[in-house]
N, C-alpha and C positions, 0 to 999 in steps of 0.2 A: 365834799360828799354831805346830802343833808344828814342829819341828826333823825335817828329813830324818836318818834312820839307816840304815846299811848294814852288810853284814858282808861280810869280805874276809881275802885274806891276805896278810902282810907280805912283801913280796918285796926290800926295801932297808931297813936301817937303818945306814947309814953317817953320813947326816947327824946334826948335833948336834940332839937334841930334835924331830926329823922323821923318820918313817916313809913308806916309798911303800907303799898298798895297793893291791892290784889285785882288784876287785869284777867277779864275773861274773854274767850274766843271761841267761837263755835266752828267745830270741824265735822266733815261728814264721814261715818263710819265706810270703810273699805269695802265689806262685805254686804252688811245690811242697808247702808245708803240712808242711815237715820242720821240725824244730827246731833251732836253731843258737844256739852259746854265744858270747855276745860279751862282751870284757872293757874295762875302761878302767881306768887308775892315777889314784890320787888321793893328792895330798900331805897328811900329817895330822900335827898336832902332839902331841909326844909328851913331853909335860914333864918325867916322871923317867926316860926312857929305859930304860924297862922292857921294850919289846917287841923281841923277836928275829925274823930272818928266819925264817919260815915258820910264824909263829906266826897263828892265826886271832882275829880283833881285830874290834870293832865301831867303827863311826866315827859321828860326828855332825856335822851342820853347826854350824856356828858364824860369829861376826863374824870378817873377815877379820884373818889374823895376821900374813901376811907377802903378797908378790905371788902365789904359787902356794897357799898353805895356809890353805883355808875351813873345814877339819875338823879337829876333833879326835877323840883316841882316848878311848874310855869304858872306864874299868875297872870292872869288876864281879867276881865271883866266878870266874868261868870263864876270865878273862885270867891268866896266868902271873906270878907273884909275884915 
């Protein structure tokens, strides 16, 4: 089964090896048919502490690392080194 991947923005990098990523999605209101932006924050594992606040990153679902961390940062060419 493929792992879920999402793209978001790092809003906090204060914790060691952990970043908080805000993922936004657009949904249509059922009555007014207007698009609404909804966001949710996920704690993601950043093993190398490379991500900084404001970075755009991809996160991927993984086995639970701690109570709140079930995602990991995916490093690719677009992620800042």
